C-alpha positions, 0 to 999 in steps of 0.5 A: 540265554538270549541277552535281548530283553525286548520280545519285539522282533527287530527290524532285520527280523521283520524285513526277513519275514516281509521278504518271505511275503508276510505283509503284516511284518512290513506293516509293523515296520511301517507302524514303527517308523512311519511317524519318524519318516512323516515328521522328517518329511514335514520338517523338510517341506513345511506341508503336511499333505506333501509330507504324507505323500512322501511318507507313502512313497518311502514305504512303497519304495521300501516294499518294492525293494524289500527282496533286495534290501539288506540292513547293515544294522538292526534298525531300518530307520537310517535307510528309510530316512535316506530314501526320504531325503532323496525323495525330498530332494527330488520333490524340491527340484520338481517344485523349482521347475514348476515355480514359474508356472505356479506363480502365474496362477492367481491365488485362490482364497482360503476357505474358513477353517472348520475345525481346531485341527485345521487351524492347528495344522495351518499354524504348524505349517506357517511356523515350519515355513518360517523355520525352514526359511532360516534353516535354508540359509545353511549349506545343503550338507549342514542342513541335512546333518541338522535334519537327520541328527536333530530333527530325526534324532539319528545318532551321528553314526546313523547319519553318517551311514545315511549320507555315506560320509564319516562320523567326523564329517557329520559332527563337524557339519552339525557343529557348523550348522549350530554356530551359523544358526546362532548368528543367522537367527538366535530366536529361531536357533532353539526351534531349529535344534529342537523342533 
């Protein structure tokens, strides 16, 4: 008798179907993990539009590589977040290269928001920029572990797999990140570790 009580197909099963050409199976993977990838990208960029673009690119990359992709566990989430992490790094490098040019362009006046949703979105982006400013004071390794384990809710094992390091390294980096945040900005620490 099958020990699995959930009748939903696993990510591994969905991937196998997608590899056979079943686009609906890939759509189910997107529905299952798209919101997590979007949140992860937003928390890294503090820009909802950029996060949406990066999420699209993550899943385009997953679709493009589906024939060669082999999951080492049932969930595709660690692999998808690894792709997102690399894309965010690349996007930040691009931002740094263009920062000087953009700083010379005069800022356009913001139009008045037309809806509560637009106001909420702008407020969320502002709050995330403040949070990211504090979190950016952590070193890259601590920041990535914090983002994967706390914000993306990966287990230490999944984060270790995503980053290609040991579980002990993940635990150590996460502990250091939390201690440093407590010193850097006690008021922001709870947001950083629960946002």
